[in-house]
C-alpha positions, -999 to +999 in steps of 0.1 A: +153-099-194+127-090-219+090-101-215+092-118-249+115-144-233+090-157-208+069-176-235+038-154-230+009-156-254+005-130-282-024-113-265-003-106-234+027-094-254+004-071-273-009-056-240+027-052-227+037-034-260+008-009-257+017-003-220+053+003-229+066-026-209+098-041-223+123-051-196+112-072-166+121-060-131+140-083-107+108-094-089+091-101-123+121-120-136+121-143-106+084-147-099+070-152-134+087-185-142+078-199-108+041-189-112+040-203-147+052-237-133+021-237-111+039-236-078+028-217-047+049-187-040+057-162-012+074-131-025+089-104-004+097-072-022+095-035-015+068-013-030+075+002-065+094-029-078+066-041-101+052-069-080+017-064-093+027-072-129+048-100-114+017-120-105-008-106-130+011-115-162+018-152-154-017-157-139-033-143-171-011-166-191-022-196-170-058-187-175-052-186-212-036-220-212-061-236-189-092-223-207-126-226-190-152-202-177-164-188-144-144-171-116-110-187-116-088-161-099-093-143-066-070-115-056-073-101-021-058-068-011-062-044+019-077-012+004-101+000-023-073+021-038-052-009-044-081-030-057-088-003-083-051-001-092-049-039-097-081-039-117-067-012-140-036-031-146-056-063-153-076-043-179-044-030-195-024-062-196-054-084-204-070-061-230-061-084-259-068-116-241-105-114-236-102-118-198-125-098-176-121-086-140-142-067-115-131-050-082-151-057-050-148-030-024-169-009-001-180+027-003-203+024-033-240+026-038-267+001-045-259-002-082-223-011-073-236-038-049-258-053-077-230-053-102-207-070-076-234-095-068-239-104-104-201-110-110-198-131-078-228-153-085-225-156-123-187-154-126-161-130-139-127-144-148-109-125-120-122-110-088-101-083-070-115-078-035-110-062-001-117-088+027-145-070+045-167-063+015-161-098+000-172-114+033-204-093+032-212-109-001-202-144+010-225-142+039-255-136+015-250-171+002-247-165-036-210-163-041-197-191-064-160-198-059-161-235-069-139-229-099-112-208-082-078-222-092-056-192-083-056-173-050-034-142-047-028-122-015-013-088-022+003-067+006-003-095+030+016-077+058-007-047+055-038-069+058-023-085+089-017-051+104-053-041+096-067-072+115-078-092+084-062-125+093-094-142+104-112-127+074-086-142+050-089-176+066-127-175+063-125-165+026-100-193+020-123-219+036-148-212+007-122-220-020-113-253-035-084-269-016-066-277-049-054-243-062-023-223-067-017-198-039+005-167-041+014-143-014+032-109-019+044-089+011+068-061+018+079-076+051+082-111+065+069-108+100+062-139+121+024-135+116+031-137+078+050-170+083+021-184+103-004-175+075+019-191+049+018-224+067-020-223+068-027-213+031+003-222+010+016-257+000+054-261-002+059-226-016+089-212-034+103-181-018+117-149-031+132-122-010+143-090-027+155-058-011+135-065+020+121-033+036+145-008+020+136+023+000+146+024-037+181+035-045+169+065-063+154+081-032+174+109-015+163+107+021+167+136+046+153+144+080+147+178+096+148+180+134+119+204+143+091+210+168+055+205+158+048+242+160+073+249+132+063+221+108+038+241+087+063+270+081+091+246+074+069+227+049+060+259+030+097+270+029+108+237+015+083+239-014+082+276-021+099+287-053+106+251-066+085+250-097+101+217-108+083+199-080+052+191-100+038+163-078+042+162-040+027+139-014+026+149+023+018+122+048+002+128+082-002+101+108-037+113+118-068+123+098-073+153+120-041+170+108-048+165+071-072+195+069-048+216+090-019+210+066-041+215+035-053+248+049-017+260+056-005+250+021-036+266+004-031+298+023+005+298+010-007+297-026-003+260-034-029+239-052-035+214-025-060+186-018-065+162+011-075+126+014-082+101+042-105+073+052-131+099+062-136+109+026-163+092+005-150+069-022-162+092-049-144+121-033-112+101-030-112+090-066-119+126-077-090+139-056-066+113-070-078+121-105-070+158-100-036+149-086-027+127-115-038+153-140-018+181-123-048+201-113-035+200-078+002+200-070+002+186-035-018+157-020-020+155+017-032+122+033-028+095+058-014+060+052-044+052+032-024+065+002+009+050+012-001+018-006-023+010-035-020+041-056+001+041-088+009+077-097+040+083-118+066+111-115+061+120-078+090+143-071+088+147-033+074+128-004+072+146+030+065+127+062+049+155+082+050+130+111+073+100+116+051+070+107+040+048+137+055+017+122+089+015+106+076-006+077+051+022+069+081+045+062+092+022+034+057+023+018+054+061+021+088+067+006+081+041-021+056+066-037+086+083-052+116+071-073+094+043-088+106+023-118+143+033-114+136+071-114+148+095-087+129+114-060+133+130-026+118+119+008+119+144+037+108+135+073+100+160+100+113+145+133+103+160+167+119+151+200+094+124+210+096+107+175+134+104+175+135+068+189+109+057+163+130+073+135+161+055+148+141+023+145+134+032+108+171+036+102+177+002+118+151-014+096+165+000+064+201-004+076+210+031+067+217+064+085+196+092+072+211+127+070+196+150+098+194+188+093+185+216+116+159+241+106+168+277+099+167+301+128+140+323+112+117+293+114+126+280+149+149+261+170+158+224+163+158+199+192+191+180+197+193+146+181+188+122+211+170+089+200+165+076+235+134+056+241+112+075+264+099+055+294+063+059+302+060+079+334+048+059+365+011+067+372+007+090+402-007+074+433-042+084+443-045+106+473-062+077+489-030+056+486-036+019+481-064+016+507-097+002+496-127+022+505-156+004+521-189+006+503-214+028+518-242+011+537-276+012+520 
C-alpha cells in the first residue's frame, strides 16, 4: 500500500517523498488507519519493521487536522539514543508541516536543561522524552501538559525491564484523562498487559511477527569457550572487505574495551560505546560509525535499540544476551527494511540453555558450528539447565553461637 492512499496532508506526503518513503510496511499499513480514527492502540512488532513511522505519520496528520498550539503530543521511550532517533524522524517527516519537536533526555549540560525547560513550560508541538529526565522537570513544577491529546509509549517492554513502570504511571497522572494513547512493544509480557489496562481505553490490538528476527537475517552460532572468542571474532572478519558495518554486542560494559583492544590490534577501525560513555562521546562514536570512519562498533545493549543505522552487514553476539527478547533486538540491527544480513552468536557451555530459550522464543533452530582446531576446541552442544550448587555448610554446622558476655 502506498502512503498516498492513507489520505495524508500534502505537507506529510512532501516529507515522505524527500525521505524516499513510498510503500508502507505491514505495521504501518495496519496502524496508520487505526490511529487516524483516534482509537487507542497496542501494537506488537519486531524491531526494524517501521513502527516509528507507523505512529509518527498519523499523529502528525491528526495534529494538522486538529490545529491548536502548545504541547499536544508526548512520546516516552527508554533511552536517549531512541529519543534522538525519534526526534530526527519527526524532523524529517514533519519538515513541511511546520510542527516542532524537542527531545528530553539526560547527559547534557546546563544549556540543554534550559532549552528543555523552555520547551516544557512554553510548549513545543511534540515532546520526546526518557522517563527519568522528564520526571526531573515535572518535579520542578513548571511543566505544562494541559493540552496533551496524544500519549505514545515506544518500546514499552524495554521500559518495563528497566524499571520505569512507576515513572510512566506518574507521568500519565499529569496528563489530561481525555487523550489518545498508543503503546508499541516488541513483546507482550504480562506486565505490559497490566500497563495497558491502566493507561489505554478499549484499545485496538496489532500483533505482527512477535519476537522473531527478520527473514533476511542468516543466523549462525559458534560453540566456543570464552578464551577463544577474540581469536574467533578476528578470524571471522579478517579478509572480508565487503563487511562495511559490523556491530559486536557484549553483555557487560567491562568487556567492551577488551574487545575493542583486540580488534584494534588486529588492524580494524573499531570504536566502543556503553552507558559509561558521556552523551557527547556516544553521539560522536555513532557519527563515526554511520560515516564509515570506523568499521566495527562494540557495545552493550544500550545500542540494541534506539539507533537507526542503515546497511549493517553483520551483528556478532560476543555473549548470549541475558534475555531472549534482547536477542531479537540485537539481531534486528541488521537486515532492516527487507535487506539481508548475518547474525553470529558465540555460545559457551554455560550459555547453552539460555541460547536454547532464544530458539524456543523465535520458534527456530539456529545452525551451530564448531570452531576450527587452530583456534581451539568447541564444547559439545548440551543445553541442560545448570542447577545452582547447594551452598556448603559452615564448619560450625547449624549450631547457633552464643554471644560473648560483655
